[in-house]
DRENGU-981312 format. One record per residue (C-alpha): residue in three letters; x, y, z. Coordinates in steps of 0.2 Angstrom, whole numbers, plus 2048, in hexadecimal, padded with zeros to 3 digits. Layout:
// DRENGU-981312
REC  rest    u    v    w
REC   ALA    X    Y    Z
...
END
This chain:
// DRENGU-981312
REC  rest    u    v    w
REC   MET  5B5  806  CB3
REC   THR  5B4  814  CA3
REC   ASP  5A8  822  CA2
REC   ARG  59F  824  C90
REC   TYR  5A2  835  C94
REC   THR  5B2  83B  C96
REC   ASP  5BC  82B  C8F
REC   ILE  5C7  82B  C9E
REC   PRO  5CC  81C  CA8
REC   GLY  5C7  81A  CBA
REC   ALA  5B9  828  CBA
REC   THR  5A6  822  CBD
REC   ARG  596  829  CBB
REC   LEU  58B  82B  CC9
REC   PRO  579  82D  CC5
REC   MET  572  840  CC4
REC   MET  56A  84A  CD2
REC   LEU  562  85A  CD2
REC   VAL  56C  866  CDE
REC   ALA  563  871  CE8
REC   ALA  56C  881  CED
REC   ALA  570  884  CFF
REC   CYS  573  895  D05
REC   GLY  579  89A  D15
REC   PHE  588  8A4  D1F
REC   ALA  59C  89B  D22
REC   PRO  5AA  8A4  D28
REC   LEU  5B2  8B1  D1F
REC   LEU  5BF  8A5  D1B
REC   HIS  5C5  892  D19
REC   PRO  5D3  88B  D23
REC   ALA  5E6  88D  D1B
REC   THR  5E5  87C  D17
REC   SER  5E7  878  D04
REC   LEU  5E5  864  CFA
REC   GLY  5EE  856  D06
REC   GLN  5F5  862  D11
REC   ALA  603  86A  D04
REC   SER  60B  879  D01
REC   TYR  60F  882  CF0
REC   GLU  61A  893  CE8
REC   ILE  612  89C  CDC
REC   SER  621  8A0  CCD
REC   PHE  622  8A4  CBD
REC   ASP  62E  8A7  CAE
REC   GLU  62B  8B6  CA2
REC   ALA  62B  8AB  C90
REC   THR  623  8B9  C84
REC   LYS  631  8B9  C77
REC   SER  634  8A7  C78
REC   SER  621  8A2  C76
REC   GLY  61E  8AF  C67
REC   LEU  60F  8B4  C72
REC   GLN  617  8C8  C6D
REC   GLY  605  8CF  C6C
REC   THR  605  8E5  C6C
REC   PHE  5F7  8EE  C6A
REC   LEU  5FA  8FE  C66
REC   VAL  5F1  90F  C66
REC   ASP  5F1  920  C5D
REC   PHE  5EA  92D  C67
REC   PRO  5E4  93D  C58
REC   VAL  5DD  92C  C4E
REC   TYR  5CF  92A  C57
REC   PRO  5CB  93B  C5E
REC   ASN  5BC  93A  C70
REC   LEU  5C3  929  C73
REC   ASP  5CB  924  C84
REC   GLU  5D6  918  C7D
REC   PHE  5DF  913  C8E
REC   HIS  5D0  907  C94
REC   MET  5D3  8FD  C84
REC   GLY  5DE  8EE  C82
REC   GLY  5D4  8DD  C82
REC   SER  5DA  8CA  C7C
REC   CYS  5D2  8B9  C7F
REC   VAL  5D4  8A6  C7C
REC   ALA  5CC  898  C76
REC   ASP  5D0  88B  C6B
REC   PHE  5CB  892  C5A
REC   ASP  5D1  882  C4F
REC   GLY  5CA  875  C59
REC   ASP  5DB  86C  C5C
REC   GLY  5D9  86B  C70
REC   ASP  5E6  878  C75
REC   PRO  5E4  88C  C79
REC   ASP  5E4  899  C6A
REC   VAL  5E7  8AC  C6C
REC   PHE  5DD  8BB  C65
REC   ILE  5E7  8CE  C6B
REC   LEU  5DF  8DD  C64
REC   GLY  5ED  8E7  C5E
REC   GLY  5E3  8F9  C63
REC   GLY  5E2  903  C51
REC   LYS  5F6  906  C4D
REC   TYR  5F7  8F5  C4C
REC   PRO  5EF  8E5  C46
REC   ASP  5E5  8DC  C4F
REC   GLN  5F1  8C8  C51
REC   LEU  5E8  8B6  C54
REC   TYR  5F6  8AA  C5D
REC   GLN  5F4  896  C5A
REC   ASN  5FB  88B  C64
REC   ASP  608  87F  C5D
REC   GLY  602  872  C6B
REC   ALA  611  874  C75
REC   GLY  610  888  C7B
REC   GLY  617  88E  C6C
REC   PHE  60B  89E  C63
REC   THR  609  8A4  C4E
REC   ASP  601  8B1  C4A
REC   ILE  5F4  8AC  C3C
REC   ALA  5EB  8BB  C3E
REC   THR  5EE  8BD  C2C
REC   SER  5EA  8AE  C23
REC   ALA  5D9  8AC  C32
REC   GLY  5D0  8BC  C29
REC   VAL  5D3  8C6  C39
REC   ASP  5E2  8D3  C38
REC   ARG  5D5  8E1  C3A
REC   VAL  5DD  8F2  C40
REC   HIS  5D1  8FB  C49
REC   GLY  5CF  903  C58
REC   GLY  5CB  8F1  C62
REC   ALA  5C4  8F3  C76
REC   GLY  5BF  8DF  C7C
REC   CYS  5BA  8D2  C75
REC   SER  5B2  8BE  C7A
REC   THR  5AF  8AE  C73
REC   ALA  5A3  8A0  C71
REC   ASP  59C  894  C67
REC   TYR  58D  8A0  C61
REC   ASP  587  899  C54
REC   GLY  588  885  C5A
REC   ASP  592  87F  C4F
REC   GLY  5A1  877  C58
REC   ASP  5AD  887  C56
REC   ILE  5B0  895  C5F
REC   ASP  5AB  8A8  C5A
REC   MET  5AF  8B5  C61
REC   PHE  5A7  8C6  C62
REC   VAL  5B5  8D9  C62
REC   THR  5AD  8EA  C66
REC   SER  5B7  8F6  C5C
REC   PHE  5B6  90B  C58
REC   GLY  5B9  907  C48
REC   ASN  5C6  90B  C3E
REC   PRO  5D8  919  C3F
REC   GLY  5D4  928  C38
REC   LYS  5C2  92B  C39
REC   GLY  5C0  92C  C4C
REC   PRO  5B3  921  C54
REC   GLN  5A5  91A  C48
REC   PHE  597  911  C4A
REC   GLY  593  8FE  C45
REC   GLU  5A5  8F8  C46
REC   HIS  5A0  8E9  C53
REC   MET  5A6  8DA  C49
REC   LEU  5A1  8C8  C51
REC   TYR  5AB  8BB  C45
REC   ARG  5A7  8AD  C42
REC   ASN  5B0  89C  C42
REC   ASN  5B0  898  C31
REC   GLY  5B7  884  C38
REC   ASP  5C6  885  C2B
REC   GLY  5D3  892  C31
REC   THR  5C8  8A1  C2C
REC   PHE  5BC  8AF  C33
REC   THR  5AE  8B7  C2E
REC   ASP  5A8  8C9  C35
REC   VAL  594  8C4  C37
REC   ALA  58F  8D4  C43
REC   GLY  588  8DC  C37
REC   GLU  579  8CE  C32
REC   ALA  57A  8C7  C41
REC   GLY  575  8D9  C4A
REC   LEU  584  8DB  C54
REC   ASP  58D  8E9  C4D
REC   VAL  588  8F6  C57
REC   THR  584  8F7  C6A
REC   SER  582  908  C6C
REC   PHE  574  917  C69
REC   PHE  57B  927  C67
REC   GLN  592  925  C64
REC   PRO  59B  916  C62
REC   ASN  59F  90D  C71
REC   GLY  5A1  8FC  C79
REC   TYR  5AF  8F2  C85
REC   GLY  5AD  8E1  C8E
REC   SER  5A0  8D5  C86
REC   CYS  59B  8C3  C8E
REC   TRP  590  8B4  C8A
REC   GLY  586  8AB  C91
REC   ASP  577  8A1  C8F
REC   TYR  569  8AA  C9A
REC   ASP  558  8A6  C97
REC   LEU  55E  891  C95
REC   ASP  555  88F  C84
REC   GLY  566  885  C7E
REC   ASP  572  895  C75
REC   LEU  57A  8A4  C7A
REC   ASP  57A  8B6  C7E
REC   LEU  584  8C4  C7C
REC   CYS  586  8D2  C89
REC   VAL  58E  8E1  C82
REC   ALA  594  8EB  C90
REC   GLY  596  900  C8A
REC   TRP  5A0  910  C94
REC   ASP  595  91E  C92
REC   PRO  583  91F  C99
REC   ALA  57F  92C  C8E
REC   ASP  580  91E  C80
REC   MET  574  912  C85
REC   CYS  583  904  C83
REC   ASN  580  8F6  C8F
REC   ARG  577  8EB  C84
REC   LEU  570  8DA  C84
REC   PHE  56D  8CE  C78
REC   SER  562  8BE  C76
REC   ASN  569  8B0  C69
REC   GLU  55B  8AE  C5C
REC   GLY  561  89D  C57
REC   ASP  561  8A2  C43
REC   GLY  571  8AB  C44
REC   THR  56A  8BB  C4B
REC   PHE  568  8C5  C5A
REC   ALA  55B  8CE  C62
REC   ASP  55F  8DD  C6E
REC   VAL  553  8DA  C80
REC   THR  55B  8E9  C8C
REC   ILE  54E  8F0  C90
REC   GLU  540  8E2  C91
REC   ALA  54F  8D6  C9A
REC   THR  555  8E4  CA6
REC   GLY  54B  8EF  CA5
REC   SER  556  8FE  CAB
REC   GLY  564  8F0  CB4
REC   LEU  56F  8F7  CA8
REC   MET  56E  90A  CA4
REC   GLU  578  917  CAD
REC   MET  586  90C  CAB
REC   TYR  598  90F  CA9
REC   GLY  599  8FD  CA1
REC   PHE  5AB  8F4  CA0
REC   GLN  5A9  8E3  CA1
REC   PRO  59B  8D4  CA1
REC   ALA  597  8C4  CA9
REC   PHE  58A  8B6  CAA
REC   ALA  58B  8AB  CBC
REC   ASP  57E  8A3  CC4
REC   MET  582  8AB  CD5
REC   ASP  573  8A2  CDF
REC   GLY  577  892  CD9
REC   ASP  562  892  CD2
REC   GLY  568  88D  CC3
REC   TRP  565  89C  CB9
REC   PRO  575  8A8  CB2
REC   ASP  575  8BB  CBB
REC   LEU  57E  8C7  CB5
REC   LEU  58B  8D0  CBA
REC   VAL  594  8E2  CB2
REC   ALA  5A1  8EB  CBA
REC   GLY  59F  8FB  CBA
REC   ASP  5A9  90D  CBC
REC   ILE  5A3  919  CC4
REC   GLN  59B  911  CD0
REC   THR  58D  908  CC4
REC   SER  594  8F7  CC4
REC   ARG  582  8EA  CC5
REC   TYR  57E  8DB  CCB
REC   LEU  56D  8D5  CC0
REC   ALA  565  8C3  CCA
REC   ASN  55E  8BA  CBC
REC   ASN  54A  8B8  CC0
REC   GLY  549  8A7  CB6
REC   ASP  53E  8B0  CAC
REC   GLY  547  8B6  C9F
REC   THR  549  8C7  CA7
REC   PHE  556  8CF  CB5
REC   PHE  554  8D9  CC7
REC   ASN  560  8E4  CCA
REC   ALA  566  8DF  CDF
REC   THR  576  8EB  CDD
REC   PRO  56D  8F8  CEB
REC   PHE  56A  8EA  CF6
REC   ASN  575  8DD  CF5
REC   GLY  587  8E4  CFC
REC   THR  58E  8E7  CEB
REC   GLY  591  8F3  CDF
REC   ILE  59A  8FC  CED
REC   ASP  5AC  8FD  CE1
REC   ASP  5AD  910  CDD
REC   ASN  5B6  90D  CC9
REC   GLY  5AF  8FA  CC5
REC   MET  5BC  8F5  CB4
REC   GLY  5C0  8E2  CB4
REC   GLN  5B9  8D4  CBF
REC   ALA  5BC  8C0  CC3
REC   ILE  5AD  8B6  CC9
REC   LEU  5B5  8A7  CD4
REC   ASP  5B1  89E  CE6
REC   PHE  5C1  8A6  CEF
REC   ASP  5BF  89C  CFF
REC   GLY  5B5  88C  CFC
REC   ASP  5A5  88E  D02
REC   GLY  59F  887  CF5
REC   LEU  594  898  CEF
REC   PHE  59E  8A4  CDF
REC   ASP  5A4  8B7  CE6
REC   TRP  5A7  8C4  CDA
REC   TYR  5B8  8CF  CDA
REC   VAL  5B7  8E1  CD2
REC   SER  5C7  8EC  CCD
REC   SER  5C7  8FC  CD2
REC   ILE  5D2  90A  CD5
REC   HIS  5DE  90C  CE7
REC   LEU  5DB  91C  CF1
REC   GLU  5D6  92C  CEA
REC   PHE  5D7  933  CD9
REC   PRO  5E4  941  CD8
REC   TYR  5DE  94C  CD0
REC   ILE  5CC  94B  CD7
REC   PRO  5D1  94B  CEB
REC   THR  5BF  94A  CF0
REC   VAL  5B9  939  CE6
REC   PRO  5C0  92A  CEF
REC   GLY  5C6  918  CE8
REC   THR  5C0  90A  CF2
REC   GLY  5CF  900  CE9
REC   ASN  5C9  8EF  CE2
REC   MET  5B9  8E6  CE8
REC   LEU  5B6  8D6  CEE
REC   TYR  5A5  8CF  CF2
REC   ARG  5A2  8BF  CFD
REC   ASN  594  8B4  CF9
REC   LEU  58B  8B3  D04
REC   GLY  57A  8AA  CFC
REC   ASN  567  8B1  CF9
REC   HIS  571  8BE  CED
REC   MET  579  8C8  CFD
REC   TYR  588  8CC  CFE
REC   GLU  59A  8D2  D0A
REC   GLU  5A8  8DD  D03
REC   VAL  5B9  8D5  D0C
REC   SER  5C4  8DA  CFF
REC   VAL  5CE  8E3  D0F
REC   PRO  5CE  8D6  D1A
REC   THR  5D3  8C9  D0D
REC   GLY  5E1  8D4  D07
REC   VAL  5DB  8D8  CF4
REC   ASN  5D7  8EA  CF4
REC   ASP  5E5  8F3  CEF
REC   GLY  5E9  8F1  CDE
REC   GLY  5EC  903  CD8
REC   TRP  5E4  906  CC9
REC   GLY  5DB  8F5  CC6
REC   TRP  5D8  8EE  CB5
REC   GLY  5D5  8DB  CAE
REC   ALA  5D5  8CE  CBF
REC   ILE  5D2  8BB  CBD
REC   GLY  5CF  8AD  CC9
REC   VAL  5DB  89F  CC6
REC   ASP  5E5  892  CD3
REC   LEU  5F5  897  CCE
REC   ASP  5FF  88A  CD9
REC   GLN  5F0  87C  CD9
REC   ASP  5F0  87A  CEA
REC   GLY  5DE  87C  CE9
REC   ARG  5DB  890  CEB
REC   ILE  5D6  89A  CE1
REC   ASP  5E1  8A8  CE0
REC   LEU  5E1  8BA  CD6
REC   VAL  5EA  8C3  CCC
REC   GLU  5E6  8D6  CC4
REC   VAL  5F0  8E3  CB8
REC   ASN  5EE  8F4  CBC
REC   GLY  5F6  905  CBA
REC   TRP  5F1  914  CB1
REC   PRO  5FF  91F  CA4
REC   ALA  5F6  92F  CA6
REC   VAL  5FA  931  CB9
REC   SER  60A  930  CC0
REC   PHE  604  926  CD1
REC   TRP  5FD  916  CC8
REC   GLN  60C  915  CBE
REC   ASP  61C  906  CBF
REC   GLU  610  8FE  CCC
REC   PRO  610  8EA  CC8
REC   ALA  603  8DF  CC6
REC   LYS  5FC  8D7  CD6
REC   VAL  5FC  8C4  CD8
REC   TYR  5F2  8C0  CE8
REC   GLN  5F6  8AF  CED
REC   ASN  5E9  8A7  CF8
REC   MET  5EF  8A4  D08
REC   GLY  5DE  89B  D0E
REC   SER  5D7  8A3  D1D
REC   LYS  5E6  8B0  D1F
REC   GLY  5E0  8B5  D0F
REC   PHE  5EB  8BB  D01
REC   VAL  5FB  8C4  CFE
REC   ASP  602  8CC  CEF
REC   VAL  611  8C2  CE9
REC   GLY  612  8CC  CD7
REC   VAL  623  8CF  CD6
REC   SER  629  8C2  CE0
REC   CYS  622  8B4  CD2
REC   GLY  629  8BB  CC4
REC   ILE  61A  8C7  CBE
REC   ASP  620  8D5  CC1
REC   SER  61A  8E1  CB3
REC   THR  617  8F2  CB7
REC   ARG  612  8F6  CA6
REC   TYR  5FF  8FC  CA2
REC   GLY  5F4  8ED  CA4
REC   ARG  5E2  8EA  C9D
REC   GLY  5DD  8DA  C97
REC   LEU  5E2  8C8  CA3
REC   ILE  5E1  8B8  C9D
REC   ALA  5E7  8A8  CA3
REC   PHE  5EB  897  C9B
REC   ASP  5F2  886  C9A
REC   ALA  5FD  88C  C8A
REC   GLU  60A  87E  C8B
REC   GLY  5FF  870  C8F
REC   ASP  604  86E  C9F
REC   GLY  5F7  86F  CAA
REC   ASP  5FC  87E  CB3
REC   MET  5F6  892  CB0
REC   ASP  5FE  89E  CA6
REC   LEU  5FC  8AF  CA4
REC   LEU  5FC  8BE  C97
REC   ILE  5FA  8CF  C99
REC   ASN  5F6  8D9  C8C
REC   ASN  600  8ED  C90
REC   PHE  5F6  8FA  C8A
REC   ASN  600  903  C7C
REC   ASP  610  8F7  C7D
REC   GLN  612  8E5  C79
REC   SER  60A  8D7  C83
REC   GLU  611  8CC  C91
REC   PHE  610  8B8  C92
REC   PHE  614  8B0  CA3
REC   ARG  619  89B  CA4
REC   ASN  612  893  CB5
REC   ASN  61C  88A  CBC
REC   ALA  612  882  CC6
REC   GLN  614  871  CC2
REC   ASP  625  870  CC9
REC   GLU  61E  873  CD8
REC   GLY  616  861  CD5
REC   GLY  603  867  CD6
REC   HIS  5F7  85B  CCF
REC   TRP  5E8  865  CC3
REC   LEU  5DB  85E  CBC
REC   GLN  5D2  867  CAE
REC   VAL  5BF  861  CA4
REC   ARG  5B9  869  C95
REC   LEU  5A8  86A  C91
REC   ASP  59F  865  C83
REC   SER  58C  867  C81
REC   SER  58B  862  C6D
REC   THR  581  853  C71
REC   ASN  573  85E  C7D
REC   PRO  56C  86B  C70
REC   MET  562  872  C81
REC   ILE  574  874  C89
REC   ALA  57B  886  C82
REC   PRO  58D  881  C76
REC   GLY  59D  87F  C80
REC   GLY  594  879  C90
REC   LEU  594  88D  C95
REC   ASP  58B  890  CA8
REC   ALA  58D  87E  CAD
REC   ILE  595  87E  CBD
REC   VAL  5A4  872  CC1
REC   SER  5A8  869  CD2
REC   VAL  5B7  860  CD3
REC   THR  5B9  856  CE7
REC   ALA  5CB  850  CEB
REC   ALA  5D1  84D  CFE
REC   GLY  5C3  853  D06
REC   LYS  5C1  864  CFD
REC   THR  5B6  86A  CEF
REC   GLN  5BA  877  CE5
REC   LYS  5AC  87F  CD7
REC   ARG  5B0  888  CC6
REC   ILE  5A3  890  CB9
REC   ASN  5A2  88C  CA9
REC   ASN  5A2  8A0  CA3
REC   GLY  5B0  8A4  C98
REC   GLN  5B6  8AE  CA7
REC   PRO  5B3  8C0  CA2
REC   SER  5C0  8CB  CAB
REC   TYR  5C4  8DB  CA3
REC   LEU  5C0  8DD  C8F
REC   CYS  5C4  8C8  C8F
REC   THR  5BF  8B9  C8F
REC   MET  5C7  8A7  C91
REC   GLN  5BC  89A  C89
REC   VAL  5CA  88B  C8F
REC   PRO  5C7  878  C9C
REC   LEU  5C5  881  CAC
REC   HIS  5D2  87F  CB9
REC   PHE  5D3  875  CC9
REC   GLY  5E4  872  CD2
REC   LEU  5E2  863  CDD
REC   GLY  5F1  867  CE9
REC   SER  5FC  854  CEB
REC   ALA  5EA  84A  CEC
REC   ARG  5F0  83C  CE0
REC   ILE  5D9  836  CDC
REC   ILE  5CA  844  CD9
REC   ASP  5BD  83B  CE3
REC   GLU  5AF  844  CDB
REC   ILE  5AB  852  CCC
REC   ARG  599  855  CC9
REC   ILE  595  860  CBD
REC   LEU  585  86B  CBB
REC   TRP  581  86F  CAC
REC   PRO  571  87E  CA6
REC   ARG  560  875  CA9
REC   GLY  563  86B  CB6
REC   ILE  56D  85D  CAE
REC   GLU  57B  856  CB9
REC   THR  58A  84A  CB5
REC   VAL  593  842  CC2
REC   LEU  5A7  83A  CC1
REC   VAL  5AF  831  CCF
REC   ASP  5C0  82C  CD3
REC   VAL  5C6  835  CC2
REC   PRO  5DA  835  CC1
REC   VAL  5E2  846  CC6
REC   ASP  5EF  84E  CB9
REC   GLN  5E2  84F  CA9
REC   VAL  5DA  856  C9E
REC   LEU  5C5  853  C9D
REC   ASP  5BC  852  C91
REC   VAL  5A7  851  C97
REC   GLN  59A  84F  C8B
REC   ALA  587  855  C90
REC   PRO  57B  847  C92
REC   VAL  56F  843  C81
REC   PRO  55A  84C  C84
REC   GLY  553  83F  C8C
REC   ASP  562  839  C95
REC   ILE  559  840  CA5
REC   ASP  561  837  CB2
REC   ALA  570  839  CAA
REC   ASP  577  824  CAB
REC   GLY  57A  823  C99
REC   ARG  56A  81F  C96
REC   ILE  55A  826  C92
REC   ASP  54D  816  C98
REC   GLY  53E  814  CA5
REC   ALA  548  81E  CB1
REC   ASP  548  82C  CA5
REC   LEU  533  82A  C9D
REC   ALA  532  82B  CB4
REC   VAL  539  83E  CB7
REC   LEU  530  844  CA8
REC   LEU  51E  839  CAD
REC   ALA  523  844  CBD
REC   MET  524  856  CB6
REC   TRP  516  854  CA7
REC   GLY  50F  866  CA5
REC   GLU  513  877  CA4
REC   VAL  525  87C  CA8
REC   THR  523  887  CBB
REC   SER  533  882  CC2
REC   PHE  548  87F  CBE
REC   ASP  546  86E  CC2
REC   GLN  53A  86A  CB3
REC   LEU  547  871  CA9
REC   ILE  54E  862  CA8
REC   ALA  53E  857  C9F
REC   ASP  53A  863  C94
REC   LEU  544  85E  C85
REC   ASN  53E  86A  C77
REC   SER  541  879  C82
REC   ASP  52E  881  C7E
REC   GLY  529  882  C8F
REC   ILE  51C  872  C94
REC   ILE  521  861  C95
REC   ASP  514  858  C89
REC   GLY  512  849  C7B
REC   LEU  51F  854  C70
REC   ASP  52E  850  C7F
REC   LEU  527  83E  C81
REC   ALA  528  83B  C6E
REC   LYS  53B  842  C71
REC   LEU  53E  835  C81
REC   LEU  539  826  C77
REC   ALA  53F  82C  C68
REC   GLY  554  829  C6E
REC   TRP  54C  81B  C77
REC   SER  55C  80F  C82
REC   ARG  56A  81A  C78
END
């Protein structure tokens, strides 16, 4: 049977069902068994020159007085030209222009920034990608301190709208996103997500100096503009922060994206979504935010218990120049459910990452367990110079083991941004490290030589305007060989970077996927069974009115809508609120009937 959403022979879809989040406690780590009991090594080859991904980030210190360039150096990856393979954008730093590397489909890259109109020379810090205007192509937001030679300048952030013809137009000014701080220019990492579930993508931007009031939340108005809703949505939750990198993610399974921000100087924040357009600061009581120097972050289910955990990179050991201030090292907050966490970085072996920056969770060896990668280094202090990047291989109940040097990721440069993507389409995830005042380093993954199987899932929500473009905030669960893995489609914010790429699942020796569940925003669920491995699977969201996601709009959908009639007071009712006006009434009924039996 061929599923109409996937065009993949052998995949069968089951009816939609609503999923209630179950919160509870579990052992620290699950047994150290991979899918099919296979065991794989992690191995990379350095391929910077051969790939053409020779990105460069160079700053000219006298050009930007009073600006800490040590913090900067982001990149992002997305399919900007819509040809099905990932392209890479790398910031230039001010002494070198920004670069946009187009993928030739076989893992070779060519810089087309000039023809695309994104080759600006400026003090760029970070970037993030999303289809903010819902026109089907990927746009990009870039934080910037302005042009060289003038010092930090206001109004220099860029919102590059993708024109769909290989070019971009900066519309930050008209969108209201060119300034994100009040007292002096500021802005580092950013992220996209539909926190209010109205079907369009909102933006959070982090800034490092609390005095600038530069950690801001912007609501998408649906007309190409954004409104600053920081105070009304978060209260003081984003105040007094040395923010570096935010991320949206539904951490408690209630369907509403929460907001997590890695912040320096003990200011990381965990803001839980109230489901009414506002957040509350859960950090003081939920076990998070105890990292001394939060910089990068990764959201991942490292122990396979079905709950998303939060990894925050930080500084290990004491500052040499401030002996009384300890460095906590990296923090791994294990999710216990109900927005509660325990910190487990030491027993799991991921606490010592040097001076940590970019961090990502990715299954490098395709054994079904999420590994961690972190880059580090601080040029101003000899203690953190020449320290190699960390590659923490997930060994199940044995925790993580650093295999960075032995696997070929032996970079000792000053890493900042870090992204993972399948450059050549062979199924495994390659790595790109952006280095401060240096050339980027690209590493090709050799996981396919180990024989592990894989799946990549690419979501398409163009069929349903109530779901944010690209299916952002959707949660995908894959079950094979008796093991279930979960990923969240949130762009995987790291440090000044995002990764808008298909969700990757390592499957070990499994040869068939028993079940795939896509929980779209607003409670709609698509279920596929008996899906072949080793493929990129495209899944479209059900159309409005197909409430049970069975491929038809019929009496079953009508029955659900009528049962939920009236004011929307619970998350479960959102699937029947077909025009997103907060009430299920004749307008929704008319919309359902208009699509009857489609």
